[in-house]
MARDOSE-973240 format. One record per residue: residue in three letters; x, z, y of N, C-alpha, C in turn. Coordinates in Angstrom, 3 decimals. Atoms other than C-alpha are relative to their C-alpha. Example, Ala and Ser with C-alpha at 12.3 -4.5 7.8 and 13.67 -1.06 7.14 Angstrom:
{pt "ALA" {0.890 0.000 -1.190} {12.300 7.800 -4.500} {0.900 0.000 1.200}},
{pt "SER" {-0.820 -0.060 -1.190} {13.670 7.140 -1.060} {-0.770 0.730 1.090}},
***
This chain:
{pt "MET" {1.329 -0.539 0.174} {10.576 -5.830 -10.146} {-1.068 -1.078 0.186}},
{pt "GLU" {0.986 1.049 -0.254} {8.731 -8.830 -8.716} {-0.159 -0.911 -1.211}},
{pt "GLU" {0.070 0.870 1.175} {9.624 -10.964 -11.738} {-0.750 0.683 -1.134}},
{pt "ALA" {0.697 -0.742 1.056} {8.438 -8.266 -14.134} {-1.502 0.025 0.273}},
{pt "GLN" {1.419 -0.048 -0.356} {5.157 -7.994 -12.266} {-0.680 -1.335 -0.270}},
{pt "ARG" {0.601 1.325 0.185} {4.569 -11.759 -12.415} {0.040 -0.480 -1.445}},
{pt "LEU" {-0.223 0.632 1.293} {5.899 -12.554 -15.889} {-0.331 0.855 -1.218}},
{pt "ALA" {0.147 -0.867 1.171} {5.491 -9.521 -18.159} {-1.460 0.232 -0.370}},
{pt "ASP" {1.318 -0.389 0.496} {2.469 -8.835 -20.333} {-0.147 1.517 -0.002}},
{pt "ARG" {-0.030 -1.465 0.017} {3.474 -5.172 -20.663} {1.327 0.467 0.577}},
{pt "ILE" {-1.193 -0.577 -0.604} {5.936 -2.999 -18.809} {0.071 1.468 -0.409}},
{pt "ALA" {-0.239 -1.421 0.259} {7.456 0.330 -19.808} {0.922 0.507 1.100}},
{pt "ILE" {-0.848 -0.641 -1.005} {8.844 2.573 -17.103} {0.664 1.181 -0.678}},
{pt "ILE" {-0.781 -1.029 0.674} {11.612 4.751 -18.457} {0.646 0.890 1.047}},
{pt "ASN" {-0.583 -0.972 -0.915} {12.688 7.903 -16.679} {0.756 1.037 -0.828}},
{pt "LYS" {-0.867 -0.941 0.709} {15.605 9.986 -17.958} {-0.096 -0.175 -1.510}},
{pt "GLY" {-0.026 0.319 1.424} {15.514 8.224 -21.326} {-1.336 0.084 -0.713}},
{pt "LYS" {1.320 -0.110 0.623} {11.795 8.725 -21.960} {-0.973 -0.943 0.683}},
{pt "ILE" {1.020 0.875 -0.565} {8.871 6.357 -21.496} {-0.963 0.855 0.820}},
{pt "ALA" {0.857 -0.754 -0.916} {7.007 7.676 -18.471} {-1.354 -0.670 0.183}},
{pt "ALA" {1.251 0.748 -0.135} {4.368 4.930 -18.289} {0.172 -1.334 -0.703}},
{pt "ILE" {-0.028 1.291 0.676} {3.487 1.818 -20.245} {-1.359 -0.662 0.143}},
{pt "GLY" {1.245 0.738 -0.108} {0.898 -0.901 -19.790} {0.221 -1.349 0.646}},
{pt "SER" {-0.100 1.287 -0.682} {0.141 -4.271 -18.272} {0.233 0.269 1.487}},
{pt "PRO" {-0.206 -0.218 -1.435} {1.198 -4.733 -14.640} {-1.283 0.360 0.761}},
{pt "PRO" {1.222 -0.388 -0.735} {-2.418 -4.713 -13.351} {-0.488 1.410 -0.343}},
{pt "ASP" {0.441 -1.340 0.397} {-3.227 -1.573 -15.371} {0.869 1.079 0.640}},
{pt "LEU" {-0.914 -0.973 -0.603} {-0.128 0.279 -14.126} {-0.236 0.113 1.507}},
{pt "ILE" {0.242 -0.011 -1.447} {-0.790 -0.750 -10.526} {-1.311 0.708 0.308}},
{pt "SER" {1.295 -0.652 -0.197} {-4.411 0.348 -10.816} {0.114 1.513 -0.190}},
{pt "GLN" {-0.106 -1.417 0.332} {-3.437 3.687 -12.347} {0.929 0.761 0.949}},
{pt "TYR" {-1.020 -0.729 -0.753} {-0.363 4.579 -10.265} {0.315 -0.577 1.382}},
{pt "GLY" {-0.473 0.713 -1.182} {-0.054 2.107 -7.401} {-0.474 0.501 1.343}},
{pt "GLY" {0.510 -0.453 -1.285} {-2.126 3.757 -4.746} {-0.994 -0.990 0.579}},
{pt "ARG" {1.043 0.780 -0.661} {-4.436 2.161 -2.256} {0.587 -1.169 0.773}},
{pt "GLN" {-0.406 1.096 -0.874} {-4.302 -1.067 -0.314} {0.100 0.529 1.415}},
{pt "VAL" {-0.238 -0.435 -1.368} {-3.180 -0.803 3.282} {-0.225 -1.168 0.945}},
{pt "VAL" {0.155 0.973 -1.080} {-4.299 -2.698 6.382} {0.904 0.480 1.136}},
{pt "VAL" {-0.918 -0.336 -1.089} {-1.573 -2.765 9.038} {-0.351 -0.864 1.208}},
{pt "ILE" {0.282 0.710 -1.245} {-2.541 -3.684 12.587} {1.243 0.140 0.876}},
{pt "ARG" {-1.269 -0.023 -0.733} {0.678 -4.624 14.380} {-0.223 0.318 1.479}},
{pt "LYS" {0.007 -0.373 -1.421} {1.277 -3.068 17.791} {-1.404 0.383 0.480}},
{pt "GLY" {1.315 -0.505 -0.398} {-2.081 -1.327 17.877} {0.151 0.990 1.140}},
{pt "ASN" {-0.079 -0.995 -1.067} {-2.884 1.430 20.317} {-0.734 1.261 -0.432}},
{pt "LYS" {0.584 -1.291 0.342} {-4.078 5.015 20.364} {-1.521 -0.079 -0.110}},
{pt "LYS" {1.460 0.135 0.026} {-7.702 4.063 21.142} {-0.453 -0.657 -1.311}},
{pt "LEU" {0.322 0.667 1.260} {-7.764 1.692 18.169} {0.133 0.969 -1.167}},
{pt "ALA" {-0.232 -0.955 1.085} {-6.289 4.347 15.874} {-1.099 1.058 -0.046}},
{pt "GLU" {1.052 -1.021 -0.051} {-8.837 6.936 17.054} {-1.339 -0.549 -0.485}},
{pt "THR" {1.256 0.621 0.427} {-11.765 4.537 16.558} {-0.023 -0.191 -1.511}},
{pt "LEU" {-0.070 0.212 1.448} {-10.629 3.612 13.055} {0.004 1.326 -0.747}},
{pt "GLN" {-0.019 -1.328 0.618} {-9.952 7.283 12.245} {-1.416 0.556 -0.106}},
{pt "GLU" {1.382 -0.492 0.002} {-13.536 8.180 13.199} {-0.837 -0.696 -1.066}},
{pt "ARG" {0.834 0.784 0.920} {-14.997 5.395 11.051} {0.496 0.004 -1.441}},
{pt "PHE" {-0.537 0.220 1.343} {-12.643 5.216 8.075} {0.896 1.117 -0.525}},
{pt "GLY" {-0.741 -1.156 0.484} {-10.594 8.402 7.914} {1.507 -0.127 -0.049}},
{pt "ASP" {-1.432 -0.052 0.294} {-7.122 7.747 6.531} {0.793 -0.984 0.860}},
{pt "VAL" {-0.663 0.874 -0.975} {-5.354 6.281 9.605} {1.212 0.725 0.580}},
{pt "LEU" {-1.151 -0.560 -0.697} {-1.903 6.824 11.074} {0.659 -1.076 0.839}},
{pt "VAL" {-0.749 0.921 -0.856} {0.328 5.261 13.719} {1.476 0.243 -0.286}},
{pt "ASP" {-1.415 -0.181 0.298} {3.955 4.629 12.772} {0.825 -0.038 1.280}},
{pt "HIS" {-0.893 -0.081 -1.162} {6.981 4.848 15.078} {0.039 -1.285 0.815}},
{pt "GLY" {-0.004 1.277 -0.711} {6.723 1.157 15.963} {-1.318 -0.319 0.688}},
{pt "GLY" {1.292 0.214 -0.634} {3.133 1.528 17.176} {-1.010 -0.719 -0.879}},
{pt "ASP" {0.947 0.636 0.916} {1.545 -0.123 14.130} {-1.023 1.019 -0.479}},
{pt "VAL" {1.080 -0.844 0.509} {-1.812 1.310 13.075} {-0.163 -0.323 -1.478}},
{pt "ILE" {0.051 0.173 1.452} {-1.966 1.843 9.313} {-1.255 0.675 -0.532}},
{pt "VAL" {1.254 -0.500 0.559} {-5.284 2.234 7.495} {0.033 -0.198 -1.508}},
{pt "LYS" {0.068 0.091 1.461} {-5.451 3.031 3.781} {-1.454 -0.217 -0.392}},
{pt "VAL" {1.369 0.348 0.386} {-8.489 1.480 2.123} {-0.205 0.174 -1.499}},
{pt "ASP" {0.323 -0.243 1.402} {-10.251 2.230 -1.141} {-0.455 -1.252 -0.740}},
{pt "ASP" {0.518 1.179 0.683} {-11.859 -1.124 -1.854} {-0.144 -1.161 0.980}},
{pt "VAL" {0.116 1.221 -0.808} {-12.484 -4.653 -0.594} {-1.111 0.141 1.039}},
{pt "LYS" {1.108 -0.181 -0.951} {-15.788 -3.681 1.029} {0.487 0.748 1.243}},
{pt "GLU" {-0.512 -0.760 -1.134} {-14.025 -1.106 3.209} {0.976 -0.835 0.825}},
{pt "MET" {-0.931 0.870 -0.720} {-11.325 -3.644 4.081} {-0.772 -0.953 0.916}},
{pt "TRP" {0.810 0.900 -0.820} {-13.991 -6.089 5.317} {-0.651 0.750 1.158}},
{pt "GLN" {0.584 -0.794 -1.078} {-15.617 -3.295 7.326} {1.030 0.239 1.104}},
{pt "ILE" {-1.070 -0.186 -0.988} {-12.280 -2.630 9.038} {0.206 -1.289 0.791}},
{pt "LEU" {-0.188 1.286 -0.676} {-11.809 -6.319 9.801} {-1.178 -0.317 0.916}},
{pt "SER" {1.185 0.200 -0.829} {-15.381 -6.494 11.119} {0.069 0.870 1.257}},
{pt "THR" {-0.158 -0.901 -1.145} {-14.709 -3.491 13.356} {1.003 -0.559 0.992}},
{pt "LEU" {-1.007 0.596 -0.882} {-11.595 -5.179 14.737} {-0.570 -1.201 0.746}},
{pt "THR" {0.639 1.148 -0.639} {-13.633 -8.312 15.451} {-0.954 0.462 1.099}},
{pt "GLU" {0.929 -0.546 -0.994} {-16.323 -6.274 17.241} {0.740 0.517 1.233}},
{pt "MET" {-0.793 -0.544 -1.110} {-13.602 -4.643 19.354} {0.800 -1.088 0.720}},
{pt "LYS" {-0.720 1.138 -0.574} {-12.211 -8.114 20.144} {1.514 0.239 0.016}},
{pt "MET" {-1.431 -0.265 0.158} {-8.780 -7.042 18.882} {0.714 -1.286 -0.374}},
{pt "ASP" {-0.805 1.192 0.271} {-6.298 -9.885 19.022} {1.392 0.459 -0.409}},
{pt "LYS" {-1.258 -0.552 0.509} {-3.566 -8.305 16.907} {0.340 -0.645 -1.336}},
{pt "GLU" {-0.449 0.479 1.311} {-1.495 -9.446 13.959} {-0.366 1.056 -1.043}},
{pt "ILE" {0.448 -0.906 1.059} {-2.831 -7.947 10.729} {0.689 -0.371 -1.303}},
{pt "ASP" {-0.557 0.182 1.337} {-1.088 -7.494 7.377} {-0.835 0.810 -0.974}},
{pt "ILE" {0.650 -0.741 1.069} {-2.799 -6.512 4.158} {1.032 0.160 -1.102}},
{pt "GLN" {-1.024 -0.281 0.991} {-0.425 -4.817 1.749} {-0.644 0.592 -1.241}},
{pt "THR" {0.526 -0.507 1.261} {-1.256 -4.297 -1.899} {1.135 0.672 -0.771}},
{pt "PRO" {-1.038 -0.679 0.772} {0.599 -1.940 -4.244} {0.678 -0.972 -0.972}},
{pt "THR" {-0.778 0.823 0.920} {3.326 -3.490 -6.397} {0.507 0.851 -1.152}},
{pt "ILE" {-0.578 -0.725 1.128} {5.019 -2.553 -9.649} {1.167 0.868 0.474}},
{pt "GLU" {-1.055 -0.850 -0.564} {7.890 -1.221 -7.510} {-0.595 1.309 0.536}},
{pt "ASP" {0.685 -1.213 -0.448} {5.444 1.225 -5.885} {-0.327 0.903 -1.183}},
{pt "VAL" {0.312 -0.747 1.215} {4.359 2.262 -9.379} {1.258 0.700 -0.510}},
{pt "PHE" {-1.261 -0.556 0.491} {7.978 2.776 -10.473} {0.408 1.217 0.836}},
{pt "LEU" {-0.416 -1.086 -0.877} {8.768 4.928 -7.446} {-0.911 1.223 -0.136}},
{pt "LYS" {0.929 -1.112 0.161} {5.642 7.029 -7.919} {0.215 0.703 -1.336}},
{pt "VAL" {-0.155 -0.574 1.337} {6.218 7.525 -11.649} {1.303 0.790 -0.118}},
{pt "VAL" {-1.285 -0.697 0.136} {9.907 8.471 -11.371} {0.231 0.998 1.132}},
{pt "GLY" {-0.093 -0.975 -1.079} {9.393 10.402 -8.135} {1.222 -0.160 0.876}},
{pt "GLY" {-1.179 0.223 -0.841} {12.112 8.802 -6.073} {-0.230 -1.104 1.004}},
{pt "ARG" {0.026 1.136 -0.909} {12.959 6.121 -3.588} {1.270 -0.797 -0.237}},
{pt "ILE" {-1.160 0.859 0.178} {15.373 3.198 -3.623} {0.680 -0.175 1.355}},
{pt "THR" {-0.757 0.135 -1.241} {18.134 3.121 -0.999} {0.286 -1.453 0.279}},
{pt "GLU" {-0.377 1.381 -0.347} {19.348 -0.003 0.805} {1.047 -0.548 -0.970}},
{pt "GLU" {-1.023 0.415 0.964} {22.198 -0.072 -1.726} {-0.587 -0.259 -1.385}},
{pt "GLY" {0.654 0.226 1.280} {19.652 -0.299 -4.565} {0.085 1.188 -0.939}},
{pt "GLU" {-0.125 -1.182 0.829} {20.258 3.238 -5.824} {-1.278 0.830 0.075}},
{pt "LEU" {1.179 -0.878 0.052} {17.470 5.590 -6.904} {0.388 1.369 0.531}},
{pt "ARG" {-0.248 -1.341 -0.570} {17.322 8.801 -4.848} {-1.214 0.866 -0.190}},
***
């Protein structure tokens, strides 16, 4: 999937023998990929509550990471600014949707560790 995203001009996603989506990688990601995500590693409940109040779509995963879904770059900078104001010294990851996310959303499944679609 990574190679297709980097190298292809157009991608067709086929599901059960029919073309389910077709377009350039950026167009498909924009249309089906979802939102960017800011992950604050080993956050805490107070951080999650503060971000929830200011930005809305926040959750804490089982490992204690605080996950914030963002709509645009401006909101991402606002989150980072908030973390700076709070003097948070945490590892941060910014995750962007990929063509694999698009594939999974379009076909309505998930890929197992064995590489099988479920």
